[in-house]
C-alpha positions in Angstrom: -18.9 -24.3 -25.7 -22.4 -24.1 -24.3 -25.1 -21.5 -23.5 -26.4 -19.7 -20.1 -29.4 -21.7 -20.3 -27.8 -25.2 -20.6 -25.0 -24.3 -17.9 -28.1 -24.3 -15.6 -30.0 -26.9 -16.7 -28.5 -29.3 -14.2 -28.7 -32.5 -16.4 -25.2 -33.3 -15.9 -22.1 -32.0 -14.3 -20.6 -29.2 -16.1 -17.0 -30.0 -17.5 -14.2 -27.4 -18.0 -15.3 -27.0 -21.9 -18.9 -26.1 -20.5 -17.5 -23.4 -18.1 -16.5 -21.4 -21.2 -19.0 -19.0 -22.3 -18.6 -16.4 -25.3 -18.6 -13.2 -23.5 -21.4 -10.7 -24.8 -20.6 -7.3 -26.1 -22.2 -5.6 -23.1 -19.2 -7.1 -21.1 -16.6 -4.1 -20.4 -13.9 -3.7 -18.1 -14.7 -2.5 -14.5 -11.6 -0.8 -13.1 -12.9 0.2 -10.1 -12.3 -3.1 -8.4 -8.5 -2.8 -9.3 -6.1 -0.9 -7.2 -4.0 1.3 -9.3 -0.8 0.4 -7.9 -1.5 -3.4 -8.2 1.0 -5.0 -10.9 -0.3 -8.1 -12.3 1.1 -9.6 -15.6 -0.4 -11.8 -17.8 -1.4 -15.1 -16.4 -1.7 -17.9 -19.0 -3.1 -21.3 -18.7 -4.1 -24.0 -20.8 -7.7 -25.7 -20.9 -8.5 -29.0 -22.9 -5.8 -28.1 -24.9 -6.1 -24.6 -25.9 -4.0 -21.8 -24.4 -6.1 -18.8 -22.6 -4.7 -15.9 -21.2 -6.4 -14.0 -18.1 -7.4 -10.3 -18.8 -5.9 -8.1 -15.9 -9.5 -6.6 -15.4 -12.8 -7.9 -14.4 -15.9 -7.6 -16.5 -19.2 -6.1 -15.4 -22.0 -8.3 -15.1 -24.4 -8.6 -17.9 -27.1 -5.7 -17.9 -30.6 -6.7 -17.8 -34.1 -4.7 -18.2 -35.8 -6.6 -15.1 -34.2 -6.2 -11.8 -32.4 -9.6 -11.4 -28.5 -10.5 -11.2 -26.9 -13.8 -12.7 -24.5 -15.7 -10.8 -22.7 -16.5 -13.9 -21.5 -12.5 -14.1 -20.7 -12.7 -10.5 -18.3 -15.3 -10.2 -15.9 -16.0 -13.1 -12.7 -14.6 -15.1 -12.5 -12.3 -18.1 -10.2 -14.3 -20.5 -9.2 -14.6 -24.0 -7.7 -17.0 -26.5 -3.8 -16.3 -26.8 -3.9 -17.0 -30.6 -6.8 -15.0 -31.1 -6.8 -12.1 -28.6 -9.7 -10.3 -30.3 -12.1 -12.7 -29.1 -12.9 -12.6 -25.4 -14.4 -15.5 -23.4 -16.0 -15.8 -19.8 -14.9 -18.4 -17.7 -17.5 -19.1 -15.2 -16.8 -20.1 -11.5 -18.2 -23.7 -9.9 -21.5 -23.2 -8.4 -21.8 -25.1 -5.3 -24.6 -24.4 -3.2 -23.6 -24.1 0.5 -24.9 -26.9 2.8 -27.7 -25.8 5.2 -26.4 -25.6 8.7 -22.8 -24.5 8.0 -22.2 -21.5 10.5 -18.7 -21.5 9.7 -17.7 -18.3 7.7 -15.5 -18.4 4.7 -13.1 -15.9 3.8 -15.0 -15.3 0.5 -17.6 -14.0 3.1 -15.1 -11.3 4.0 -13.6 -10.4 0.3 -14.7 -9.6 -2.9 -13.5 -11.5 -5.8 -11.3 -8.9 -6.8 -9.3 -9.1 -3.6 -9.1 -13.0 -3.9 -7.4 -12.7 -7.2 -5.0 -9.9 -6.5 -4.2 -11.6 -3.3 -0.7 -12.1 -4.6 0.4 -8.5 -4.1 -0.4 -8.6 -0.2 1.9 -12.1 -0.2 4.7 -10.5 -2.3 4.6 -7.3 0.0 5.0 -9.3 3.0 7.8 -11.5 1.8 9.7 -8.7 0.3 9.5 -6.0 2.7 9.6 -8.1 5.8 12.6 -10.1 4.6 10.6 -13.3 4.9 12.4 -16.6 3.7 10.2 -18.3 0.8 10.2 -21.7 2.9 7.9 -19.6 5.3 5.2 -20.4 3.3 5.6 -23.8 3.8 6.0 -24.0 7.6 3.4 -26.2 8.9 2.7 -24.2 12.3 2.4 -20.7 10.2 -0.1 -22.6 7.9 -1.9 -24.3 10.7 -2.4 -20.5 12.5 -3.8 -19.0 9.3 -6.4 -21.9 8.3 -7.6 -21.6 11.8 -8.6 -17.9 11.3 -9.9 -18.4 7.9 -10.2 -22.1 6.8 -11.1 -20.9 3.2 -7.2 -19.9 2.9 -6.5 -23.7 2.3 -7.3 -23.0 -1.5 -5.8 -19.7 -1.5 -2.4 -20.2 0.1 0.4 -21.2 -2.2 1.8 -24.8 -0.9 5.2 -24.2 -2.3 8.1 -21.9 -2.0 8.7 -21.9 -5.6 5.3 -20.1 -6.6 6.4 -17.2 -4.2 9.4 -16.9 -6.0 7.7 -17.0 -9.6 5.2 -14.2 -8.5 8.1 -12.1 -7.2 10.1 -12.6 -10.3 6.8 -11.6 -12.4 6.1 -8.6 -10.3 9.9 -7.4 -10.7 9.6 -7.7 -14.3 6.5 -5.9 -14.5 7.6 -3.0 -12.5 10.9 -2.8 -14.4 9.0 -2.7 -17.6 7.0 0.2 -16.4 9.9 1.9 -15.3 11.6 1.4 -18.6 8.7 3.0 -20.2 8.6 5.9 -17.7 12.5 6.8 -18.3 11.5 6.6 -22.0 8.9 9.3 -22.0 11.0 11.3 -19.3 11.1 15.0 -20.1 15.0 15.3 -18.9 18.2 13.3 -19.0 18.4 10.9 -16.8 21.3 11.4 -13.7 22.5 8.7 -11.9 23.4 8.1 -8.1 25.0 4.9 -7.1 26.9 3.3 -4.1 28.6 0.1 -3.8 27.9 -2.1 -0.5 29.5 -5.4 0.5 27.6 -7.8 2.3 28.6 -9.6 5.4 29.7 -12.9 3.1 31.4 -10.5 0.8 29.1 -10.2 -2.0 29.5 -7.0 -3.7 26.0 -5.2 -4.3 25.9 -2.2 -6.4 22.9 0.0 -5.9 21.9 2.4 -8.8 19.1 5.3 -8.7 18.0 7.0 -11.8 16.9 10.6 -11.2 14.9 12.2 -14.0 11.6 14.4 -14.4 8.8 12.3 -15.9 5.8 13.3 -17.7 3.8 14.8 -14.9 35.9 1.3 -10.8 35.9 -0.7 -14.0 33.8 -3.5 -12.3 31.4 -0.8 -11.4 31.5 0.8 -15.0 30.4 -2.3 -16.6 27.5 -3.0 -14.4 26.3 0.6 -15.0 26.8 0.2 -18.6 24.7 -2.7 -18.9 22.0 -1.3 -16.6 21.8 1.8 -19.1 21.8 -0.5 -22.2 19.4 -2.5 -20.4 17.0 0.4 -20.1 17.8 2.2 -23.3 19.0 5.5 -22.0 22.8 5.3 -22.6 22.5 8.5 -24.8 20.9 10.6 -22.3 22.9 10.1 -19.1 23.7 13.6 -17.4 25.3 13.9 -14.0 26.8 11.2 -11.5 26.5 11.6 -7.8 28.2 9.0 -5.3 30.3 8.6 -2.2 33.8 10.2 -2.5 35.9 6.9 -3.2 38.9 7.1 -5.9 37.1 3.8 -7.2 33.7 5.7 -7.7 36.1 8.4 -9.6 37.5 5.8 -11.8 34.0 4.3 -12.6 32.4 7.7 -13.4 35.4 8.5 -15.8 35.4 5.0 -17.4 31.2 5.5 -18.1 31.3 8.6 -19.6 34.1 7.9 -21.7 32.3 5.0 -23.2 29.1 7.0 -23.5 30.8 10.4 -24.6 34.1 9.3 -26.2 34.2 13.1 -27.8 34.2 14.6 -24.2 37.3 16.0 -22.5 38.6 15.0 -19.3 37.7 18.4 -17.9 34.1 17.9 -18.9 33.8 14.3 -17.5 35.0 15.6 -14.3 32.2 18.7 -14.1 29.8 15.5 -14.4 31.2 13.8 -11.3 29.2 15.2 -8.3 30.2 14.7 -4.6 28.0 14.0 -1.6 28.4 16.6 0.7 27.7 14.3 3.9 30.4 12.1 2.9 32.9 14.7 2.6 32.1 15.9 6.1 32.5 12.4 7.4 35.8 11.9 5.7 36.8 15.1 7.4 35.7 14.1 10.7 37.3 10.9 10.2 41.0 12.9 9.2 40.3 14.9 12.2 40.2 12.0 14.5 42.7 9.7 13.2 45.1 12.4 12.2 48.1 11.7 9.8 47.9 8.9 7.3 44.2 8.5 7.9 43.5 6.4 4.7 46.4 4.3 5.5 45.2 3.4 9.0 41.7 3.0 7.8 42.9 0.3 5.0 44.7 -1.5 7.7 41.6 -1.4 9.9 39.6 -2.8 7.5 41.9 -5.6 6.4 42.2 -6.5 10.3 38.3 -6.6 10.6 38.4 -8.8 7.3 40.8 -11.1 8.7 38.7 -11.1 12.1 42.2 -10.4 13.8 40.6 -8.5 16.9 44.3 -8.2 18.8 45.6 -6.3 15.4 42.2 -3.9 15.7 43.0 -3.4 19.5 46.4 -2.6 18.7 45.9 -0.1 16.0 43.0 1.4 17.6 45.3 2.0 21.0 47.8 3.8 18.7 45.2 6.6 18.3 45.1 7.8 21.9 42.1 8.5 24.0 39.5 8.0 21.0 41.1 4.6 20.5 41.2 3.8 23.9 37.5 4.4 24.2 37.0 2.6 21.1 38.4 -0.7 22.6 36.5 -0.4 25.7 33.4 0.0 24.2 34.0 -3.1 21.7 35.0 -5.0 24.9 31.7 -4.5 26.6 29.7 -5.2 23.5 31.7 -8.4 22.7 29.2 -10.7 24.9 25.9 -10.9 26.4 27.5 -11.1 29.8 29.9 -8.0 29.6 26.7 -6.1 28.4 24.6 -7.4 31.6 27.4 -6.5 33.9 27.6 -2.7 32.4 23.9 -2.6 32.5 23.8 -3.8 36.4 26.2 -1.2 37.2 24.2 2.2 39.0 25.7 5.3 40.0 22.4 6.9 41.4 22.1 10.5 42.5 22.4 13.2 40.1 23.3 10.7 37.3 20.5 8.1 38.0 19.2 9.5 34.5 22.4 7.8 32.8 22.2 4.2 34.5 20.3 2.3 31.8 22.0 3.8 28.8 24.0 1.4 26.7 27.6 2.3 25.1 27.5 3.3 21.6 30.1 1.4 19.2 31.5 4.2 16.5 32.1 3.1 13.2 33.8 4.8 9.9 30.8 4.3 7.5 28.2 5.7 10.0 28.1 9.6 9.9 28.4 11.2 13.1 28.9 8.0 15.1 32.3 9.1 16.6 30.4 12.1 18.0 27.5 10.3 19.4 29.8 7.5 20.7 32.0 9.9 22.7 28.7 12.0 23.8 27.3 8.9 25.3 30.6 7.6 26.8 30.7 11.2 28.7 27.3 10.6 30.0 28.3 7.2 31.5 31.8 8.0 32.1 31.6 7.0 36.0 29.7 3.5 35.0 33.0 2.8 32.6 35.3 3.6 35.3 33.7 1.3 37.9 33.7 -1.3 35.0 37.1 -1.1 34.4 37.8 -1.3 38.2 35.5 -4.1 39.0 35.7 -6.5 36.0 37.8 -9.4 36.3 38.8 -10.4 33.0 40.3 -13.8 32.2 44.0 -14.3 32.7 44.8 -14.4 29.0 42.6 -11.3 28.2 44.1 -7.9 29.7 43.1 -5.4 26.8 40.4 -3.8 28.7 43.1 -2.8 31.5 45.3 -1.9 28.9 42.9 0.9 27.5 42.0 2.2 30.8 41.2 6.1 30.5 42.9 8.6 32.7 41.5 12.0 34.0 43.5 13.8 31.0 42.4 11.5 28.4 38.6 11.8 29.5 39.5 15.7 29.2 40.6 15.3 25.9 37.7 13.4 24.9 35.5 16.0 26.2 37.4 18.7 23.8 37.3 16.4 21.0 33.3 16.1 21.6 33.1 19.8 21.2 34.8 20.0 18.2 32.9 17.0 16.6 29.8 19.0 16.8 30.8 21.4 14.3 30.7 18.4 11.7 27.6 17.0 13.4 25.9 20.5 12.6 27.4 20.7 9.1 25.5 17.4 8.3 22.4 18.4 9.9 22.3 21.5 8.2 22.4 20.0 4.5 20.0 16.9 5.2 17.0 16.9 2.8 16.1 18.5 -0.7 15.7 22.1 0.0 19.3 23.1 0.0 21.1 24.5 -3.0 24.8 24.2 -4.0 25.5 27.9 -2.6 24.3 26.5 0.7 26.9 23.6 0.6 29.6 26.0 0.0 28.8 28.2 2.5 28.4 25.4 5.1 32.1 24.2 3.9 33.4 27.9 4.4 32.1 27.6 8.0 33.5 24.2 8.5 37.0 25.3 7.4 36.8 28.3 9.7 35.7 26.2 12.6 38.6 23.7 11.7 41.2 26.4 12.0 39.8 27.5 15.2 40.2 24.2 16.7 43.5 23.7 15.4 44.6 26.7 17.1 42.8 25.5 20.2 44.5 22.1 20.2 48.0 23.5 19.3 47.7 25.7 22.6 46.5 22.8 24.5 49.6 20.6 23.0 52.1 23.5 24.2 50.6 23.7 27.5 51.0 19.8 27.8 54.7 20.1 26.9 55.4 22.9 29.3 54.2 20.7 31.8 56.3 17.9 30.5 59.0 20.3 30.7 58.5 21.3 34.1 58.2 17.7 35.5 61.3 17.0 33.6 63.1 19.5 35.3 62.1 18.4 38.5 63.1 14.8 38.0 66.5 16.1 36.9 66.7 18.3 39.9 65.8 15.2 42.1 68.6 13.1 40.4 71.2 15.7 41.1 
């Protein structure tokens, strides 16, 4: 331990012990330099065998009667002994006068000390939000670029990916603790919405969102119960909102049975809320695929999982015009060469505005994707027809020729697009937070009425097609006779 006077005496080089100064009572936290949204956990370090903890705020420099500023209070850190948190110290920074004639600016010339200490916040945000691999911080070319811009970064930038990993883990733990405190002080029950997503490498990820008012399937059920117990909110769970999958129904029922054993099945059912947008999307899927939509979707999902492209094409081809269009679009988007070939087809004239458009692949999990896919296909109809006529696939690949659309099938797609616009509008009408449950019921009633009208329309089209087939059959019979 040393005094400020002896620290600047210049008799000998200051050791780590000499850099620890007992902080006077006039030193107080200065919070203006610390961002409110910064999350920095306690940073422990050992110095000469003693354990210290960096405080999360900086100290003001000592006040003097005369107009002077001591460099001790301008460069340093506010710390405290881990065993005795009541006594605070000031760890001074190393004082190395800049050599004369050095014109190269340092990063310290552009940043205050608070910015340097809290720099990890920006590193974490860049890594997490931009999905950057941890090893990027070790890349020689990346570091060379940064050091060329600011040579001072050589002492600030972490050198190992494990440091970044530790920083992110510490930031997550700090945010988790703050969230736990917020929910403990909430003025309402905690309602839960969740969804299960499977990554391309078949890793099941369950996302869980808690909805509360603050002061201003079996496996999924186990995960949710663990989360509730971890945040100590098991006795305050209100309602559940999730996609309308049967596994989610089972999950919610099991969770409520575990949390509230005396609750009846009818009461548990009332706690299960459905996603209106997903309901509309399921109606769209059933409207397009038709009978046994759930079974067909399961078969398609199994074929996708196994990578059986031939089976996928056969299942879609049985769906009529929409299935043939799906196969054509998948064929075009399957390789860069086919995309380039389709892009090179130009119609010109009144349709020149559609020459640069790409086709859109529909997906069962993407809302309104069938409506958007058919609409784009109708806009580039002539280009799709030219591709089917001009493109010469390999001898072992004839799928695109088998899926060629006839004029009648194009008309069918036009009628289908008109009807799918109803589902599209129903989804848009209930987006956002300004709609109530009454608005959802009104939208459902309107949607049912539109489906009934569409059913009558398509029945008339089907009867007309049957009449045409009957007339053609009569002509054939007469020709045979």
